[in-house]
C-alpha positions, 0 to 999 in steps of 0.5 A: 500500500502506497501513501500519497502525499499532498503536493502542497505538503510535499512542496512545503516539506521540500522547502523546509528540507532545502532550508535546513540543507542550506544552513548545514552547507557551512563547515563551521556550522557543521563542526559546531552542530557535530560537537553539540550533538554530543553534549552541551557546550559554552562558547569558550569551550566551542572556540577552544575545541574547534579553533574558530575565532570569536567573531566567526563563532558568534556569527555562526551561532547566531545563524543556528539560533535564528534558524532554531537549530540550537537552544541556549541557557545562561549560567552566570556569564556563560551561555551554553548551547545545545542542539535542538531536538528535531530534523537537524538533530536527526540529520546530524546524528547520521552525519556524525555516525558517517563522518565523525565516528570511530569508523570514519 
């Protein structure tokens, strides 16, 4: 039995997937999300781990935050980031397994 998807729904889904892929099509953002797939990190930890300088790091984290791909929490002066549940997390888990895991 095949499932028929309404063309308008399919178009909306394709647009959402394309938007996600455009955001992921940046090496710095991919590295950030790859680390955040594993655990929550603060900005200084991300900067040190990934060797991404502060201006670039802030710019890329802003894109991820505006797209709803990461969430934040503040603890004193530190801001902690984690990947938001949803399609981005699912995609990043597959990418991590394929490209960042022990077998990669």
